[in-house]
N, C-alpha and C positions, 0 to 999 in steps of 0.2 A: 533298114539301115538308115535311110534318109531321115526318118523320125527320131531316131536314136541320136544321130549327129545333131540335128536341129535342137532337140531339147538340152543336149550337152552344151551347145554353144550358147543358148539362152541363159542357162544357169551361170555359165562362165561370165557372160556379159554382166549379169546382175551383181557379180562379186567384185567388178572393177571399180577402182576409185576414179580412173579416167578411161572412158570407153573408146576413145578415138583410135588408139592403136589397134584394137581388136577389130573395130569396124573397118579400118583400113586394110587390114589383113584379109578380111571377108571380101572386100570389094575387089581385091586383087586375084581372088580365086572364085569368081562367080560360076566357074564351070563345074565347081564341086556340087555334088547332089545335096542340096539343101532345099528345104521348103521355101516357096517364094514368099509366103507371108512373114517368115523369119527374116528373109534378106530385107524386106520393106521395113520391118521393125527395127533392124540394125541401122538402116539408112536414116531413120527418124532422129538419131542422135547427132546427125550431121546438120539437119535443118529442123530443129525442134518446133519452130514456129510454123512450119508448113505441114498441113494435114495430108495424110496418106490414106488412100482408099484401100481397104482390104476386103476380101471376099466375105460374104455373110456366112457361108458354109465351109468350114475347115475340114480338111481331108484326113487329119490326124487327131488323135485323142488329146485333150487339153491337159495343162498342168493343174495345179491346185486352183480352186476357185478364186482365192485371194490374189494370187500371182496373176491370173488372167485378167481379173477386174481392175487391178492396179495398172497393168499394161495398157488396157483399153482406155482408162482414164488419161494416162500420159499421152498416148498417141492422139486421143480426141482433143487434147489441148485445153480441157475444162473439166472440173470436178463434178461430175453428174452422179445422181443417186449416192449422195455421201452417206446417209443414214444406212442405206442397204449395205454398202461396201463396209462401213465401220461395224455394222453388226456381225459381219463375216470375220472379222478380226479375231474374234474369240475362238473361232474354229481352226485357227492356225495350229498344226500339230508341232510337237517339239522339234522334230527333224527338219521342219521348213522355216523355223523362226529366223534362223541366221540368214538364209537366202532372202527371205521377205524383208528383213530389216536392211540388208545391203541394197536390195532392189529399191526401197524407199529412199535411201541416202543417194543412190545413184541418180534417181529422178530429181531429188531436191538439188543436188549439186549441179546437174546439167541445166536445170531451169533457172538457177541463180546466174550461171555464166552466160546464158543465151540473152541476146539483146532482141528488141523488137518493140512494136507499138502496143503489144497487148500485155504490158507489165502487170495490169490489175489482175487478169486472168491467170497469168502464171504464178503470181504471188498468192492468190487464192488456193492454187494447187499445192504450193509449198506448205501454207498453213494446213491444208487438208492432210498431206502426207505426215506432217509432224503430229497431227491429231490421231493418225493410224498408229504412229509410234507410241503415243501416249496410252492408246487403248491396249497395245501389247504389254506395255509396262504395268498398267493396271491388272491386266489379266494375270500376270505371273506374280505380282505382289499379293494378290488375292489367294492364288494357289499356295504361295509360301505361308501366309497367315493361316490358312485353313489345312496345311500339310497334305494337299491333295496329291496323289500319285501322278506320274509322268503319263502323258497321253501322245500316242503316235497314230499315224494314218496308214500303217503298213497294210491293214486290211480294211478298206473302205466298205461300209455297209451300203446296200442298195439305196437306203434313205439318204445317205451323203451324197451318192452319185446323183440322185434325183435333184437334191437341193443344189448341187453344183451346176447342173443343166438349167435350173430355174434362174440362178443368178446371171449365168452366161446369156440366157434369153433376154433378161432385163437389159443388160448391157447392149445387146443387138438392137433393141427397140430404140435406145437413145442415140446410138451412133452406128454408122454402117462400117464400122472398123472393128476388127477383131484379131486376136492372135492366139496361136496355140502351140503347144510342143508335146512331145510324146509322153505319154503316161508311163512307158516303159522305163524312163529315167527316174530313179527314185534316190533319195538320200540314204546313206547308210544309217542303220539303227543307232540312236542316241540314248537308248535305255540306261546306260552307265553314267549319265550326267543328271544333275539335279535341277529343280526349278531355280535354285539359287544361282547355279551356273549360268542358265539361260538368261536370267534377269541381269546378271553382271555382263554377259556378252552384248545385250541390247544396249546397255549404258555405255559400254566401251566403244562399240560400233558408232554410236551416235556422237559422243562427246569428243572422241579422238579423230574424227573425220576432218581431213584437211580444209574442207570448204567452210565448215561450221567454224573451225578455229581461226580461219582467215577473216571472215565476215563479222564475227562476234567482236563488238567494240573496235571497229576497223582502225587500229592504229598500230604503228610499227612499234614492236616490243624492244625499245632501246632506252635503257635508263638515262635520264638526264635530258632527254629531247623534249622541247617545249611543244605545247599544243597550239598550233597556229590555226587561222581561219580556214586554211585548206584541210586541216585535220578534222575540223568541226564539220566541214561540208562532207567529208567522207563518212563521219560518223552519223550524219543526218541523211545518208543516202537511204533509199527504200531497202536495198539489200541488208544493209548494216542494221537498220532498225528492226527489219522482219527477223533476221536471224538472231539478233539479241533478244527480242521479244519471245520468240519461239523456244529458244534455247533455255531462257530463264523459266518459262512455263514448264518446260520438260524437267528441269532441274527440281522445280518445287514439289513435283510428284515423289521425289526421293527422300522428302524430309524426314519421315518416320521409319526409314528403312535402314538396315545395317549396310553401311558402305565400306566396310573393311576391305583392304586391298585395292581400293579404287581411288586412292589419294592422287595417283598420276593423272587422272581424268580431270581434276579440277585446278591444279596448279598453274596451268597456262592461263586459264580464264582470270584467275586472281591476279597474275602478273600483268595481264593486260589492263585490268582495271587500275592497278597500282601506276603502271607506266602512264596511263591517261591522267591520273590525279597528279602525279610528279610533275607533268608538263604544263598543267593548268596555271596561267598567269592572269591574263586580262580577258578571258572569254566570259561572256555573260551566261550566268547559271541557268537562266530560263531556257536556253537553247539545248541543254543537256539534262534538264530536269527529269524529263520522261524516262531517258535511257538509265539515268542513275537510279530512278525509282524501281525500274524493272530489275536491275542488278541488285538493289537492296533487298527485294523480296526473296531473292535467291541465294543471298549471302549466308544465311544459316546453313544451307546445305553445302554451298561452295566451301565454306570454312570449317565445316563439321569435322573433317577427318585430316585437316591440314595440321602440321606441327605448330607448336606455340610460337616458335620463332617467326613462321610465316604470317600468322595472325597479328603477332606484335608488330612486324615490319609494315603490314597495311594499315593498322591503327595509327602508327606514327606518321605515315604518309598522309592519311586523311586529316589529321590534326595540324599538319604543317602548312596546309594550303591556306590561302587568304580567307579571312573570316567571312567575307562577303559570300563565299560558297557554302558556308555552314549556317548562316542566319540571314533572313530577309524580312524586314519590317516586323522585328520582335517575334518572328516564327522561325523555327528551326527548319532547315531544308532536309530533304531526304538523306542527303549525305551525313548530316549530323546524326540521324538516327542509325545509320549504319555504324558510325563510330561509337555510338552508345552501346549498341548490341555487341559490338566487338569487344569493348571494354568489359561488359558483363561477362561475356564468354571467357575471356582470358581470366578473370578473376575466379570463375568457377573451375576452370582447367587447372589453375595454379593451386587452388585449395588453400591450405594453411602455409603454404611457402610464400617467400617474398616474390612479388611480381617486379622483375626487372624491366623498368620502362623509363624513357626519357622524361624528366620532370617537366619539360615543355609541354608534354601531352596532357598531364593533369592540369597545368596552368591554362592551357587553351580550352579544356573543358570547363573549367571554373570560370574562365573569362566569359564563356557563353552564358553561364548562370548569372552574370551581372547585368545581362541584357535581356534575360526572358525568365519566366517562371514555369517553363515546361515541366509537366509532372514526370515524364520518363527521364529528363535530365536531372531533375531533383533526386530521383530514386537511384540513378547511377552515381551521382556525386556522394549521396548518403552511403551507398554500398562501398565506395572508395574509402571514405573516412572510417568505416567500421572494419572492413576486411584487410585493407591495404593502408593503414594509417601513415606508413613512411612516405607515401606519395604526397602527403600534404606539407612536407618541409619546404617546398619551393613556392607555396602560395603567398600572395600579399595580403597586407592587413586590410585592404579594402574588402576583401572577401568576407571577412567577419562582420563588417558594417552591413554588407548586403544581406547576409543571412539573418542578422538581427531585424533588418527592416523588413524582411519577407517572413518574418516569425518562424524561421526554420531553426528553432532552439536546440533541438538534438543535434544537428549537424554542426552547429556553433560549439556545442559541448565537446564533441569529438575532435574538432579542430583546435580548441584551447587545450585539450588533453595532450595532443601529440605535437603540437607546435609551440615551442616555448616563446619564441619572438611574439607571436600573436597572443599568447597568455599574458606577457608583460604589457602588450599594447592594450589589451582589455583592462588590466589593473589601472593603468594610467588614465584610460579614457573614463573609467568608473569614478576615480578620484577627482578628475577635472569636471564631472558633471555632464559628460557628453551624452550619457544614456539616461538623464534624469527623467526625460519625457516617456522613456519606455520601461521605467522601473517595474511597473506592475506586470508587464509582458515578460520581462527577462528575469523574473524572480528565481525560476528554476535553474537559469544559467548562473546567476549570482551564487545561489546555493551549491551548485555543482563546483564552481571555482573555489568557493570557501572549503568545500571538502577536499578538493585537490590540494590546496595549500596545507590543510590540516593533516593530511595523510604523509606529508614530509616532515619528519621529526626535525630536520634542519632548518625549517622555516617557521618555528614557534613564534618567533618575534614578528615575523611578517604576517602571520595569521592573526595576531593580536591587533595589530595596526589595521590590517584589512577589515577585521570585524568592527572596529571602532567607526571606520568609514561607512560600512554597511549599516551599522546602527544608525548613524546620522542620516543617511539616505532614506531609510525605511522607517523613520520614526512615525510620519503621518499614516503610511500604510498598516503599520502595526496596530493602529488604533481602529482599523476597519476591517480586521480579520473576520469579524463576526458576519460580515457581508459578503465575503469571498468564498466561493465554492469551487469544486473541481480541482484540477491539477495546479492552478495558481494558489488556491487556498492551502492546499496540502504543502506546497514548496514554501509558502510564506510561514506557516506553522513550523516547519522543519528548520527554517532560517532563525525564527525566534528561539527555538530549543537550542540551537547551536549557539546563539548568543547568550542564552541562560547558562549552559554548560560551560562556556568560556569565561563566565563571571563578568561579562561586558554589561549584562542586564541583571538586575536583582530579581531573584525568582518570586519573592513574596510581594514585591511591588508590582511585577507584571501580573500575578494572580489576582491581586486586590483589584487591579485596574480592569483585568478582563472580566472579573465577576461583576463590577460595576456596569461595564458596557453590556454584558449579558442581561443584567437586570433591566436595563433601559430599552434595549433592542431585541431581546430574546435570543435564543439559540437557533440558527436557522440553517446550519450546514455542518457537515461531518468534520471538516478540518478544525473547526472551532470547538467541537466536542473533544476531539483528540488533544487539543491544546490544554483545555481545562483538566482533562484527565492527567496529562503529564505534569501540569503545575501542581496538582493536588496529590500526586502520588505519595510523597513523604510528608505531606502537610496534614496536621490534625487541628488546624485552626478554622477551617472554613467548611466543615462537612454539612452543616445545615444549610448554608447558603447554596452550596452545589446540590444537596438534596432538593431543595425547593425549586432550583432552576431545572433540573432533570425532570422532576414531577410535573412542573408547569409545561415543559416542552412536549413531553409525551401526551399529556392530556390534550393540548391544543392540537398537536399533529394528528392524533387519532380521532379528533372530533370532526376533522375535515373529511367529508365524504368524497370529494374529489381531490385530484392532485396529491394523493397521499404517497410520500416518499417512504416506502417500506425499508429500504437500506438505511436511510437516516434514523428512522424510529428503532430499527433493531440496534443500531449502533448506540443510541442513547440508553436503550434498555440495558445493553451490555455494560456500559459505564455505570449506570445506576446500580446494577447488581454488584459490580466490583466495588463500588463506594461502600454499599451496605455490608458486603463480606469483610472488609477492612474495619469497619466501625465497630466499636464496643461501647460506645456511650449511649446514653438515653436519647431518643430522637423525639422532636416536637414538630407537628405540621399544623399550623393554625388554620382556622376558618374551615372553609368547604374544600379546601384543595385535596385533602386525603380522600374524602368520600368520593369526589368527582373522579379522582385518578383511579381508584379502585373500581368503580363502575365501568369506566371507559375501557380498562385493560382486561377486565373479565368478560366484557362483551365483545371486544374485537380481537383479543390476544390469548383466548383460553387454551389454544393449542401450543402456546409458547412456554417452554419450561422455566425461561426467566421471569415470566409472570409470577409463578408460584414461589420461585426463590426470592424474588423482591417482596411479596406480600407476607411470606413467612418471616423475613428479617424485620419488617415493619411491625408485624404482631409481636415479635420477640423483643424489640427495642422501644416500642411506644407503650408506655404505662398509662398515659392519660388518654384513653381512646375516646373519640367524639360520642357525646350521648345521643346525638341524632343518627349516628350510624354505629350501633353496638356490634360486637363480634358475632353475636347470634345472627344478625342480619347478614353479615359477611358470609357466614357459614351456610345460610339458606340460599344465598346467591350463588355460592359455588355448587351446592348439592343440586340446585334445580336448574343448572345450566344444560343446554341440550347436548353438549359434548361430554358432560360428565360421565354418564353411564358407559358410552362407547369407549372412553378412555380407561375407566376402571375395570370394564370387562375385556380389555385388550383387543378391541375391535379397531381402534383408531389411535394414531399418535402414541404408541407404547412407550416412547422415550420420555413422554411427559408423566406417565403414571407415578413414577418415583417421587418427583418433586411435588406432585399434587397430594401424595400421602403424607409428605413432611408438613405441608400446610394444614392439612386435616388434623394431624396429630398436635400441632402448635395451637390450633384453635380449641380443640378439645381440652388440652392441658391448661390453657389460660382461661377457658369459660366452659365449665362442666355442664352448664344448663343446655348447651348445644346437642347433648346426648339425647337421643331418641330411639326406642326400640325399633322403630320402623326402619331405621338405617342399618340395623344389623344384618338383615338379608343382603343388602348391597355389599357389605364388608365381606360376608361369607362368598358371595359370588365373585368378588375381586380377588379373593385369597387363594393362592395355589399351594399353601402348606410347605413351602421350601424355605431354605435358609437365606433367601435373597434379602437384601436390605429392605425392599419394598414389602415383601411378605412379613418380615419381623415388625415393621412399622404397623401393618394391618393387624397382625396378632396383638400388639400392644394397644391399639384402638379398640379392639374387641375386649381386651381386659379392662380398659377404662370404661367402656359402656357398662361392663358387668359390675365394676367397682362403684360406678354411679347409679346403682340401683335399677338398672334396666332389666326387666324380667325377660330372660332370654331362653327359659326353659322349653318354650315351645318349638325352638329350632333344634332341640336334641333329639336323636344324635345327629351331630353336625354333618351336613353335606357341604362341600366347598367347590369353588371353581364353576365351571359350565354347568355341571350336574346340579349344583345348588341354584343357579339362575333358572334352570329348566324346571326343577321341582317347585320352586316357590312361585314361578309364573303360573304353573298349573293349578296350584292351590288357590291363588287369587282368582283364577277363572271359575273354578267350580264353587267357590264361596266357603265361608266358615262352617256351615253345616256338615260338608262333606270332607273337610280338611283332614288329612292323615299326615302323620310324621314319617319321616324317611326310615325305611327298614334298615336293620344291621346289614342285611345282604347288600343293599344299596351303597352303604358306607364302605363295606370291604371292596366292592367292585369299583369304587371310586378311586382306589388306590392303584396307581400305575405300576404294574409288576417290574418293569424295567428300572424305574425310578427307585422302588423299594429294594430291589436287589443291589442297586448302586448304592443306596443309603446304607444297607447293611455292611458293605465293604468300605465305605467311607464315613462311618458314623462319627458325628461331631463329638470327639472325646472331651473337649473342653467346654462344651456348652453347659450352662447353668439352667436348671429348671426354674426359670423366672420370665414369665411372658412380657414383663415390663422392662426387661434388660435387652438392649440392642447390641448384638456382638457381630464382629466381622467374622465371615466364614473361615478365612484364613487363620484368625486367631482361634477358632474352634477346631482347628486342624481338619478341615473338611472343605467342601466346594458349595457354592450357592444354589446348585440345582438338585439338592437332595432334600429329603423331607426333614422337617424341623421336629425334633422329639418333643419340644414344648408344647406342641399341638398334638402330635401323633400319640404320645403316651397317655395324656389325659383322655384322649378319644377312645383309646384301648380300655382304658379303666372304666369308661362308661359302658362300653358294649359288652364288657366282661363281668359287669356287676351281676350279683346273684339272681336279680329279678329279670335278667335278659335271657333270651334263648339265641344260641349262636351255633353256626355249623363249624365245629372244630376242624374238621378236615379241610374245609375250604379256607379257613383261617391260616392253617399251616400251609397249604398249597399256594396262597397268594404271597407268602413270605413274611406275614405279620409276626408269627412266632420267632422267626429268625431276627427280625428287627428288634423285638424285646430282649432277646439273648445278646445282640450286639450292644445293647445299652448298658450290660453289666460291666463293660470295659470302660465306661465313662468315669472321668476323674471326679465329678460333682457327686458327692454322697447323696444328695437329694434326688438326683437323676436316677442313681442306682437303686436307691430305696424305692422309688416309684416303679422301676422295672421289676424289682423283686415282688412288689405288691401285685403288679399286673400279672406277673408269671404264676403267682400263687392263685389268683382268681381263674386264670386259664386252666390250671391243674384241676381245680374244682369242677369246672365245665367239662373238661376232659374225662374226668372219672365217671361222669353221668351220661357220656355220649356214646354213640354206637357207629363204629366204621371198622373195617378189617385191620387197619394198622394201629389201632388205638393202644394195644398192649405194648408195642415197640416205642411208641412216643411216650407213653406213661413211664415205661422203663428208663428212658433217657432222662425224663424229668427227675425221677427218683435217684438215678445215678448222679445227676448235678447236685441234688439236695444233700446226698451222703458225701460229696466231695467237697462241700463248703465247710471250711473249719471254723469260721467265725461269722458273725452277722454282717450283712452289707459289705462283703469283701469285694474288691476290684479284681476281675478276672483279666488275664492277659488277652490281647486281641486274638492270638493264634487259637486260644481255646473258644472264644465266643464265635469266631468265624468258623471253626471246626464243627461246633454244635449246630450252628445255623445251616451249614451245609448237610450235616448228618440228619436232622429232623425232616428236611425235604427229601433226602435220599430214602428215608423210611417209607415214603409213599410210592417209591418206584422200585418194586421188588424185581422187575424184570431186568434191571441193570446189574452189570457185573460188580460194580463198587458197593452195591447194597449188601452182598453177602460178606465183602471183606470188612466193611464198617461195622456191620451188625455183629460179626464175630468177635471183633475188637472190643465192642461195648459190653458184650456178655462175658468177656474173659475175666474181668474183676468187678467187685461191687462198688468201687470208687474209681474216679478218674483223676490221674496225676495232672493237676491244673498248672503245673510248673514244668511241663515237658511237652514236646512236640508229639502229638498222638500218632503212634504207628508209623514213625518216620523211617526207621531202618528197614522194616519189613517191606513197605511199599516202595521205597526208593531202590532197594536192592532186589527187587522181586525177580524171581526166575521162572515165573509162570509163563503161559502162553500169552497172556494179556499183560505183560510187564509194562508195555508202552502206556496203556491206559492207567495202570496203577501208578506208574512214575509220574505221568503227567497230572494225575489228580493231586498227588502230595506236592508236587512243584507248584501247582496252581494255588494249593492252600498256603504254602510258604510265602509265595508272592503277596496274597491277599492278607495274610496274617501279620506280616512284618511292618508295624506302624509306629512304634515308639521304642524307647530305651528298654522297657520291661520285656518287650518281645525279642529284642536283641539278646538280652541276657538268657532267655529261654533257648534261644537257637544256639548261643555260645556254649551252653551247658552240655549240649548234645553233639558238639563239634560239627555242627550243620554247615557252617560256612567253609571249614577246611575240606570237608567232604565234597561240597559242591564245586569248589575251586579245583580240586583234583580230578573231579568227573568232567569238567568242561572241555578239556582239550583231548579227552580220550576218544578212541574210534566208536564206542558205543553211544556217544553224545550226539544225537541228531539235531537238526535245526530248530525244530520246535522246543526241544528241551533247553537248548541253549538260550 
């Protein structure tokens, strides 16, 4: 019974804000059965400075280790074994946190109230107790982040008890005082509360404690009261400084935490700071600087959850105090940084809404800007002008001068944009020559102002007058634009363009003047390049002068091994390309300028597509090519470059290949002597046999090589792409004696089945059988990634010639026969004629071949021949697609559709080429495989409808009406739809 009552009284004591009433009650009832050590512990709160001797061995089981350790430290009057005790704070169970927190606050409160000579020792203990509180906060913040479950100590393990005994023994070694209470007294289970709840309880217990609230910034919370020397003395007392510092340190731990519903904990602290600032008049800032610094560091947390109105009130209070408290010897005080942080926080919290704030606040902040160039202050003022421009209305004209002097041009622009009085002041100052010394620095500001005036349609006359003033002021600078780079150069160029557009300056005169300057001083920066480009956009008078300037600039810039400005050279190359693309006249480059330019760009910019565009245009428009640098030399330089083969073989810089082929084509067309049979293998290795623009140019190149009497028979039958590179590389390795031509099987296998199938369905119906004609794939009613019939059909003609041996089944299986059949729908009669010729050759090979499906395939060919009414007739796409699908199906007798199509083909000796084959039977199928049959015919309709002729065939059989009526029926599944 005595142990239970003792432990109950100890826990009750630890929960007291003021322990004296409970202690007095216990003293008046000393006859009650209570442990003597507990009585001594209670009496220690009457005389905390007096040490009490307690017995080494206690007769009752102790409380938790942490509670006993803290009690022993308090009784000992000094913080011994701090690290040991701090390490045990992590072992405080959830049900003990509240008691331990209140126990720590009880000790802290009593030590702050007690007087005595050992203040240093007591204050060390207070700091230690705050450290214990911080450790518990850290413990539960970690648990919240890791989402750890609650821990209780309802069932202590033997290891825990042993650890408890060890800690108690350590405390006994350092002090002969100890205290204990009954182990029988336990807190009720707290399993129904979370780590977040415990965390918030610790925060509330500490920050709402009366003693902490009282000593934090020890001033009376009375609005309007002044801060006297007595008040400063109270603020500078050890207790006030200690509590303020410890509290701020504790608050800073909460910076990254969710403080929702804890606003009430911070309001009074902010109010005390506000009261202090409101009363400051003639107090030296140095006396309060340390305290203000501590509070400043914790302000982000103190103001985090406060309403905007409270933060706004605090900001207005700070910015109303004398400036001597905000700046000292050109350096901002800590209080100024508090104001800056508050201002930024208010703007973030306000968002896009207007921030309602006394205009004096903004004025005070910008007044500080006149006295210092602090980066944080500059950033804050800049943010104000950008996010809350209405706050600039109360600023004075001197602010603009200060911003210009400090080179804060962007801020000056925002100020002029939103403050009309300052804008008018800037115009007047510019006209009077106040900024003549700063013209180069404020070019961007002048340009901004010109645009601002120009955007207002009511100020057209004002803009004209302003531009005349600007033109006069900038006359000398405009003649030095060639030497100005970066933002200043860009702004000056934009200003000149504005003057030209407004007809204040004559465009041709400016162009002539700038070209003269460029000829004398060269082109050294990007803005000058942009200016020349603009001035010459619609002019046709100076293309040669600009051409020479650009060529000279690129040559000189690329010749520099060091300090090469790649961005600058890229820009000049781009402008040179644009100049040549617009030009349609004959060009002349005298002397060694052209050879030197070509050598430099080919050497250093071979991977740049603009290089080949520029050279192509030069080859196209320069008729009098230098004798010392013939086109054959240029061609050899291109072909022998280390990057030529990787680019052509798609190994590197694939985006450059197209422009490189354009250049090769121009060179061959201009100088046929460039052709050499040795190049043909490279062209085949680069060729992918598609309808892409690059492949069409490569095909034309091969045509020109053959036309110029290059013997290319050794390359037949043609392999192309990577297989050609591989084949010819092997041939060179083994030597001419063992050299073999590519086999027909190799050629057929080089055809990609997926691409061939796509080519059958998307055959270029408008393609002409002319290898020298370049056609856009869209013009041919196809896509660029399919095979080009101008190459494929002649290839098939060669491999199907009578003197060749070919595997007909493999030819059909790969889709080659289907491709030939698809060509029968082509509009070009020559293309169709070639297809019929190749088909005839195939039939001859088929007749002499042996494979199981030969008779069915031969029957389809005979059926097609019997169905053709006149020579070289164009078949509808629906028929050619049907035949392409049918011949492949003849090789797959195991499939269900084989029997259906085979039966249809044997039904009649001819095929109706103006009808949808077997549409009604397959679409309205009632067999068990109706889904497969309907799906097959729908797929055929989808692939076969490509042009008007196919539409007419469909319409003849009422196909569309039937499909529309079927779409919304119950038997129409998602795949059919």
